[in-house]
N, C-alpha and C positions, 0 to 999 in steps of 0.2 A: 784562186789562181795567183801566179807570182806577181802579175801586174798590179794586183790590189795592194800590194805591200808598198808600192811607191806612191809618194804624195803627188797630188795633182798640182801642176804648175800653172800659174797665172801668167799668160803671155800677152803682151801688148803688141798688136800687129803694127807693121810699118806702113806708113802712109806715103803714097806717091807724091812726088813734087809737082806733078802737073795739075793738081786740083787747086781750086781757089781756096782761100782761107776759110770761108763758111762751110764748104763741103768737107774740108779737112777737119774742122771742129766737130761737125756732126758725125763724121766717120769715126773720129776718135772716141766720141761718147758711146757710139754703138759698140765698138770693139771692147771698150772698158766694161760695158754692161754685160756683154757676152762672157767675157773672161771672168767676171765676178759673179756669174750666175744670177744676175739681176733680171727683173721683169722688163720685157721689151714692149709691153703693151702701150706705154706712152708714146714710143717712137712710131709704132704702127698706126695709132689713132691720129698722130700728127700728120703722117704722110697721106693718109686717106682723107683727112680733112682738107689738106692742101691740094689734094688731087694729083700728086706726083709720087706714086709708089715706085716708079722706076729707079729713082735714086736709092731707096732703101734696098731694093732687090740687088742693085748693083753693088752696094756696100756689103751685103750679105755674101754675094758670090765672091767678091774680092777677099772677104775674111776666110771663106772656105778654102780658097786656093792657098792662102797663107798657112792653113792648118795641115794641108796635105803633106808638106815637108816634115812637119813634126811627127805625123803619123808614121811616115816612112822611117824616120830615125828611130822611133820607139819599136817598130817591128824588127828592125835590125838588132836592136839591143836584146830583144826577147826571143829571137829565132831559136837559139839552142835549147831554151826551155821548151819550146813547142815540140822539138824533135824528141826530147826525152819523154814528154807526155804521150806522144803518139806511140812510142815503143812500149810504154807501160800499158796502154790500152790494148795493144795487140796481145801482150802476155795475158792480160785479164780475160780476153776473149777465149783463149784456149782453155783456161780454167773453167770458164762458164760452160763450155761444151762438155767437159768432163762431168761437171755437176749435173747437167741435163740428162746425160746418159744414165748416171747413177740413180737419179730420181725416177726415171722411166722404168728402170729395172725393179726398183723397190716398189713402185706402184703396181706392177704386174704381180709381184709376190703377195702384196697386201690384199689385192682384189681376190686372188685365188683363195686366200685364207678367210677373208671377211664375208664372202658371199653367203656361206651357211649361217654365219652369225647375224647377218642383216635380215635373212628370212625369219630367224628366230626373234629378232628384235621387232620386226613388223608384227609378228603374232602377239608378242608381249604388249606392244603399244595398243593393238586392237583390243586385246583382252582388258587392258587397263582402262581404256576408254569406256568399255562396256561396264566395268565395275564402277567407274565414276558416275556413269549415267544411272546405274542402279542405286548407288548411294544418294545421288541427288534426288532420285524419285522417292526413296525411303524418307529422306529429310522433308521433302515436300509433303508426303503423306502425313508424317508426324506433325508438321506445321499445320496442315489442314485439320488434323484431329484435335490439336490443341486449340486451334481457332474455333472449331465447332463446339468444343467443350466450353470455351470461354463464352461463346455466344449463348450456349444453353444455360450457363450460370447467370449470365446477364438477364436472360428471359425469366429465370426463376426469381431473381431479385425483383424484377419489374412486377411479376405477378404477386409477390408478397409485399409490394410497396416499400421495399428496401432500396430506396432510390440512390442513396449514397454508394452502396456497394455496386449497384448497377452502373453508376457513373464510373466507379473505379474500373470495372470490367471494360467499359467502353473506352476509357482512356488507355488501358493496356492494349486493347485491340488496335487503337489508332497509332499508338507510339511504337509497338513492338511487332505487329503483324500486318499492318496495312501495306507498308512498302515492300515487305518480303513475301507477300502472299503469292504462291506460284500460280494459283488459279485466277484467271482474268475475271471469270464470273463472280467468284467470291470477292475479289477486290472491288468490282463494281457494286456488288451488294453492300459491302461495308461502307463504301463511299456514300452510298445513298441512305443507308439505315442509321449510321452513327449520328448525323445531324437530326434525323427524325426522332431518334430515341432521346436525345438531349432536349429537343423542343417539347417532346411529350412529358418528360420529367419536369421541365420548367413549368409547364402548364399545370401539371398535377399539384406540385408543391405550392404554386401561387394560388390555385383554387383552395387548397387546404388553408393557406394563410388568409385568404379572403373569408373563408368560413370562420376562422379563428377571430378575425376582426369583428365579425358579427356576434359571435358567441361571447367575446370578452366584454362587450358592452352590456350584455345581460348579466354577466357575472360581476361586473365592476360595482354595481349598486350594492349587491349583497356583501361584497368585499369591503366597500366603504362603510356600510353599516356595522360590520363586524369590527373593523379597525376603530371606528368611533366608539363603539360599545366598550372595547378594550381600553380606550383612552378614558372613558367615563369611569370604568372600574378602577383604573389606576389613580384617577383623581380622587375617587372616594376613599381609596386606601390612604392617600396622602392626607386627606382631611381627617380621617380617623387617627392617623399617626400624630398630626398636629394637635388634635384634640387631647390625646393622651399626654403629649408633651406639655400643653398648656395646663392640664390638670396637675401634672407633676410639678411644674413651676409654681403654680398657685399653692399647692400643698407645702412646697419648700418655703415659699414666702411666708406662709402662716406658721412655719416651724412645727408641722405635725410630723414628728419623726417616726411615728408608728405606721404611717402610710407609705408603702413602698410600691412604686410603679416600674414596670419593666416595659420599655419601648421595643416592640418587635417589628421587624421589617419582613414583609412577605416577598417571596421570590416573584420576580416579574416575568412569569412564564409566558404571558400573552405577548410581551414584547419580543421574546425569542421567536414566537410563532410567526410574527409578521416580519421582524427585522432580519431573521436568518434567511439565507439563500445561498445555495451552492453555485458552482460554475456549471459549464456545459458538461454533461455526463460522458461516460466512457464511450457510449455509442455515437457521440457527436451530436445528439439531438437535444441534450438537456434533460434526459429522463430522470437524472438524479437531482440536479439543481433546479430544473424548471418546474417540477411538480409543486403544486400549491399546498398539498396535504390538507390540513384542517382549514386552510383559507379557501379552498374550493376553486382554485383556478390553476390552469396548466399552461405552461409556456412551451411545451414540447413542439406543437405545430409551428410556432414562431421560430424557435431555434433550428428546427429541421429545415424550414424554408431558407433561413439565413445561411445555414451550413451548405445546403445544396447550391444556393446562388454563389457562395464563395467558391465551391468546386467548379461551377460553370464559368467563373470569372466575371460574374455580374453583380458583385457585392456592392459597388458604389450605387448602381441603379436601385438595388433592393433597399439600401439604407435610405435613399431619398424617398422611395415609394412608401416605406414604412413611416417615415417622419411626416410626410404630407398627409397620409391617411389618418394618423393619430391626431394631427393638428386639426383636420376636418372634423373628426369625432369630438374633439374637445370643444370646437366652436359650436357644434350642434348641441352639445350638452348645456350650453348657456342660453338656449332658446327657451325662455320662460313663457309658458302658455298663458294667454290672457283669459282662457276659459276657466282655469283652476286658480283659486286664490293662492298667493304665494305662501300664506300661512299654512295651507294644507300640503303644499308640495315642497316646502323648503328643506325638509329632512331628506327626501329623496334627491333633491338637487345637490345638497352638500355631500351626501353619501356617494353620489355619482362622481363628483370631483375628487373626493378623498380616495375612492377606489382607483380612479384613473392614475393618480400620481403614486399610489402604492405600487401599481403594476409597473409604471415607468421607473420607479426606484429599483424594483427587482430586475428589470431589463438592463438598467444602467450597470448594476453591480454584477450581474451574472451573464450578460449577453455577449461578452467578448468583443465589445466595440461596436455593437449594432447601433447604439445611440450614444452620443457623447454628452458630457456634462454640460457643455454649452447649449446643446439642443434642448436638454431637459430644462435648463434655466430659461431658455426662450419660451418654452411651453408654459412654464410656471409664471413668467411675466405676463403672458397673454391671459392666463387664468386669473391672476390677481387683478389685472386691470378690469376684466369682465366682471369678476365678483364684486369689486369695489363699486363699479357702475350700477350693478343690480341692487346692491345693498343701499346705495345712496337713493335710488329711485324708490325702493320699498320703504326705507325708513322715513323718507320725506312724507309719505302718504299715510303713515300709521299714526293713529290718535289714541291708541290704547297701550298703557304701559306694559301690561302682561304680554301682549303680542310682541312688543319690541324686546322684552326680556327673553321671550322664548326664542326669537330669532338670534339674539345676541348669544344665548347659551349654546346654540348649535354652531354658531360661527366660532366661538371660543373652543368648542370641542374639536371642530375641524382644524383650527390652528394648532391645538395641542397634538392632534393626530399627525399632522404633516410636519410639525416641527421635530417630532421624533425621527423623521426620515431626512432631516437636514434642510427642509424648505424654509426660507425666511418668510415670516408672517407679519412683519412690521406694518405693512400697508393695510392689512385687515384690521389690526389693532388701532391704527390711526382712524379708520372709519368708525369703529366703536367709540373711541374717545371723543370723536367729533360730535356724536349724538348723545353723549353723556348728559349734557344739560337738558336736552329735550326729554330724555327718558325720565329724569328726575322731576321735571316740570309736570309731565303727565302723571307720574307717581304721586307727587304732591297734590295734584288736582283730585285724583282718586281718593287719597287719604282725607283730604278736606271734605269731600262729599260724604265719606263714611263717618267721619267725626260729627258732621252736622246731623246726620241721621241718628247716630248714637245719642247725641245730646238731646235731640228732639224727643226721643223715646224715654228719657229719664223722668221718673215720677217722684224723685227726691225721697225715696224710701230706702232704708237700710237693706242691704242684700242678705237674704236668708239662704244659707247653704246647709243642705240636709245630709250630704254624703261627703266622705273624705276626698273622693276624686274631684268633687266640685271645689273643695278648698284647695286642693293641689293645683287645679286648673286655673282658678281665679286669683289665688293668693301666692302660693309658693312658686308658681312658674314665673312670677314677676318680682319675687323677693320683696313683697310689701308687707310681710308679716312683722308684727312687733315682738314676737317671741318665737323661739324654736320649738316650743311645746305645742303639739297639735291640740286644738281645743276640742271640747265635747260637742257632739252634734245632736240636734241642729244648732248651727252657729250663726248668730246675727252679726254680720260684719259692720264695722263703723262707716263703711262707704256704701254708696249706691251702685247699681249695676253699670253705671256709666264708666266707672273707673276701670274694671277689667276689659270692657269693650274698647275703650280708648287705648289701654295698654296693648291689647292685641293688635290694634291698627298700627300703633307706633312700632311694635316689634316686627310686624310684617313688613313695614316700610324699611326698617333696618336690614332685615334679611334680604329683601329684594334689592336694596341698594348695594349691599355687600356682594350679592350674587352677580349683579351687573358689573361691579368693579373688579371682582375676582377674575383671575386668569386673563386679564386684559393687558398684560405687559407691565403693569405698575406693581412694584414690590411693596410700596407703602401707600395705601389709599385710605387710611383711617381719617386723615384730615379732610378728605373729600366727603366721606360718609358723614363725618361730624358736622361739616358745613351745612349739608342738606338736612341733617337731623335738627340742627339749631333752627333752621328755617321752619321745619315742621312744627317744632315746639313753640318757638317764639312768635311766628306769624300766623300759623294756622290753628293749632290747638289753643294757644293763649287767647287769640282773637275770638275763636268760637266760644270759649268759656266766658270771656268778657261780655260778648253779646248775650249769652244765655243769662248771665247774672243781671244784666241791665234790663232784659226783656221778660224773663220768666220767673225770676226769684222774688217771692212775696212772703213776708213774714219771717219771724226769727227761726222757725223750724227749718224752712227751706234754706235760708241763708246759713244756718248751722250745718246742714247736711252738705251743702256745697263747700263750705269751709273745711269740713272733715274730708271731703273728696280731695281738696287741694293739698291737705296735709299728706294724704296717702300718695297722691301724684308726685309730691316732692321726693318721697322715697323711690317711687317708680322711675323718676328721671335719673337717679343714680344708677339704677339697673339698666336703663336704656343705653347710657354711655358705656357702661362696663360690658354690656352685651355687644355693642358695636365694636368695642376694642377687642373683645374675645374673638369675634368672627373675623376681624381684620388681622389677627395675629399680633396685636400690640399688648405688651405687658400691662397689667392693671395698675401697677405703681405709677406708670406714666400718665394714665388717665386720672388717677387720684391727685397727682402733682399738678395737672393742668386744669382741674375742675374749677368751673366758674360759678357765677350766681345761679340761683334757681331760675330756669327759663320761663316759668309761668308767673312771673312776678306781677305782671299787670292784672291778670285775673285774680291772683291771690290777694293783692292789695285792694282790688275792687270789692271782693266778697268780704274781706275783713273790714273794709270801710263801711260796707253796707251793714254787716252784722254789728259792728261797733255803733253805727248810727241807730239801728233798731234797739240795741241794748241800752244805749244812752237815752233814747226816748222812753224806754220802759223805766229806767232808773229815774229819769226826770219826774215821772209820775209819783214815785216814792219820795223824791226830794222836795215835792211840794209841801210835805209835812214839816219841813224846816221852818215854815211860816208860823207854826204853832209853838215855837220855842219862846220861853220867857227870858228875854235878853237882860232883864233887870233883876233876876232872881238873887235872893240873898243866901240860899242854901245850895251847896254843891251836891251833885248826884253821881253815883258810881255805876248806874245802869245805862247811862247814855240816853240819847233822845230817841223818840219813836221812829223817826225816819231812817236812822242808821240800822235799827233792828230789822225794819222791813227790807232795806237794801241788802243786808247781809243774808237774810233768809232767802231772798230771790237769787242772790249770787250762789248760795250753797246748792239750791235746786239746779241752777244752771250748770254748776261744776259736776254735779252727780250725773247729769244726762249728756253733757257735751264731751267730745274727745279732748284729751289733754293737749294735743298738738294745736287745736284750734284756740284753746283758752290762753295760750301763752301770750300772744300779742293782743288779743281782744280784751282780756281782763286788765291788761296794763292800760289800755286806752280807757276802759270804763272807770277804773280806779282814778286815773288821772282826771277824767271828767268829773268824778265825784269831788275830788280835791278842788278842782276849779270852781265847782258849784258852791262849796263851803266858803272859799275865799271870796267868791263873787257875791255871795249873800252878805257876808260881813261888810263888804265895800259898797253894797247897794244902798239906795235911798230908803228902802223899806226898813232898814235897821238904823235907827237914829243914834242909839247908844246902847252899850252893853256893859255888864259888870265882869269882874274877874271870875266870879263864880260861873257865869254863863260860858266864858272861855274855857274854864276848867271842865265843864260838861262837854264842850266841843273837843277838848283834849281826850276825854274818855271815848267819844265817837271815833276819833282817829285811831286810838289804841285798839278799838274793836276791829276797825278795818285792817289795821296792821296785823292783828292776830289772825284775821281771816286769811290774809296773804301768806302768813307764816304757816298756816294749816295746810296750804297747798304744796308743802315741801315733798310729800310722797309722790306727787304727780309731776313735779318739775325738779330739775337740778338746782343745786344751791344758788348758782348764779342767777337763774331765772326767778327764784323767789325774791332775791334781793332787788331785781328789777321791778317786780310787782310792788314792793314796798317803796321803791323810788318814785313810783307813780303818785304817791301821796306826799311827795316832798314839799310842795308849795304850802299846803294846809298845815303840815307838821311844822315847818319852819316858821310860819306865821304865828301859830299858837305858841311855839317855844319862845318866840320873841316877845309876845304879849305877856307871857307868864314869867319871863326872865327877870331876875333881880338886877341884872346889869345890861339893860337895853342899849347902853352906849357902846357895847361891843360891836354893834352893827356898823359903827363907823370905822372899826378896825378892818382894813382890807383883807388881812390874813384870816381873821375870824369870820368875816362876812363871806369870803370865798369858801370856807370850810363848812360853815353852819347855816348860812342864809343866801346861798348862791342862786336860788330860784325866785327870790322875792323882788318885786318891783318897788322902787322907792316911792312912787306916787301912791301905790296901794298901801304901803306901810304908813305913809302920812295920813291917808284917808281913814284907814281902819284905826290907827292909834288915837286919832282925835276923838273917836267914839267911846273910848274906854273910860268908865266911871268907877270911883271907889265906892264900895258898898257901905262904908262908914259915913259917907256924906250923901244925903238924899239926893241932892242935885248933882254933885260932882262935875259941875260945869266949870269949876275954877281950873281944870286941867288945860283948858285952852285959853283961859283969861288970866292965868297966873295968880289965882287966889292965895290968900295967906295960909290956908290949912293944907296945903299939899304936903304929902310925906316925901321921904327921900326918893322912893321909886318913881313917884309921879314927877318929881322934879327932873330926874334923869330922863324920863321918857319925854317930858316937855322940852328939855334941851335938845333931845334927839330930833323931835319934830321940827323945832326951829332951825336946827342946822340943816336938816333935809330940805326944808322950804327955801332956806337961803341958797342951798346948792342948786336947786332947780331954777 
């Protein structure tokens, strides 16, 4: 309208003069608020609170009267516009009537034309609806047919135990057909049967899984035995390879260029049989990867149950159920029966554990997340703790070394087997190392008993070997032969039967010790084996031989036989240490470099001392003939005295019957004893005086003894022959001094150290005072300084005086 174009004016009404000032102010405020379109709420609340609304009503009425004049003026201003608008409306009304008439006429014509079309349209609509209904019915029938076919397929899969495909069919029915099934009956049937089918499948696969858990326990032991057997075969191949390598190194060390060794490595097919494992097969049940093949175990039921539970959405519960059941099975495997000795059941015990973790390793690698590495590690920690506890209990009660070695060997095989699958075995090795000392103590005790029995059965007779295999078994196997030439048979060995028996005991000790230390986590254990070998030789064998020598050896023949045994055992000890090094994988050059003294020194020294004493006693019997010597003879003799001929004859018989190894130190002691007896006789009170001719004959005696020592050169090296001659040094130097033309040289320190270093000054004085000249019947002036002394006597007399003054 036109009036909207004009702005609204704000008018302040006039206030009458008859009102008081307060009413005027309030009226002014009300008028101002109305004119400015403000809220009148505060004024209304105020008057109602004060209880005088009449004033407000009066003011409002007064304001309305003031506005009537304004309204009248505005109507006057817009009257012409109102007239024009009314005329326009009248004109519009006539146009509307014309349009109404036109529309009525058009409607009549349209209806006359459209009635036939409408009837046709109704027929079309009806026909179309029938067609839609038919199509909907056909679609419903097709849906029902597909549904029934799918149900039939699911039933076939259920009958053939193909649960995964059955579940796929059920999932398709639920997702694609359940909501759009036109048949209410079919829908109710599906709603009821789908959960039942899933529950049926779940029960069936869980039952199969439960049967598998029972079956796998029976299979696990055989699997563990097979795995341990393969580990044993692999270990044997490694030992054979190391043996060939050591032989090649030894041949190289000996520079035998014509010997060529080829080190061959065999394919570790057995490892592939156990270590290989595929994933879940194409059918989803692990038929390819789960089959055990030659190992004889099948994981198909397990993977099938796992896959079905994955399809059912129950995978977490199934994983937990599997882990808990396997954990219970593992715990039950550690129940050691008190009715069966552990020694009889330990192989089955370890095989069960090995098979258990071989299966778990296969499940971990091919199970698609059925069990995690952390869970397998938890199971292994439980198993290691239980095994360590069982081994501690069993080892603590064992008192036989062979039993402990048997258990240890199976523990080491178990460790080798499981280490190939990545399981840490340090805790098991720690248990074995902890009982290392106990095992060796038991082994030493057994060896000590066997050594005592072997020595008690010794009859001190040389061992007779009639066949070559006896020689190989008793001599060559311990490398105690003196020549590489095989002797003629029958062969009388220089040692008694005790020697090979003791060698066999020591060799068995070395092999058992190395067997216990091998595959125990230590790369270098030769020093440990050597420590206990030293104890066996030094403390057990040496002490046993020492007790035998002191208690059972009587006479020269027995002492000689024991001394011969000791000489052979000295060579055998070299073999023992080399054998220990060879089995321990240590180069022989290191053993030769660190070789120490003969470990049976105490027994050797004891038997040599006893033999020397017996021989000295025998020689003393011949040395009594020295009393028949004419010490004042005037004629020298070139044949020597009677005693020396008897002694040499006895020594030659002794040399012809005794082994050269025994004679080396014994002859030296006997010759030294003879030398001491000669000097002792000269210094004894039984010899008051003697002539130079008598000393000359003694010089012949010593020459004969020295010739005898030199005649032993074929039996001894040159250095040993010189040592035999050195045993006669005291008597030789004393005779040389008495026969010397310059006895004053004894006072020269250089000459005395070179030529008279074994002589005692008191003996020199005592013996020199007894020397008489054959030209003087009395020759007593040597000590009284008579006037007929020759130059030599004077020098000797001066020597005696100087020596006496020095003392």
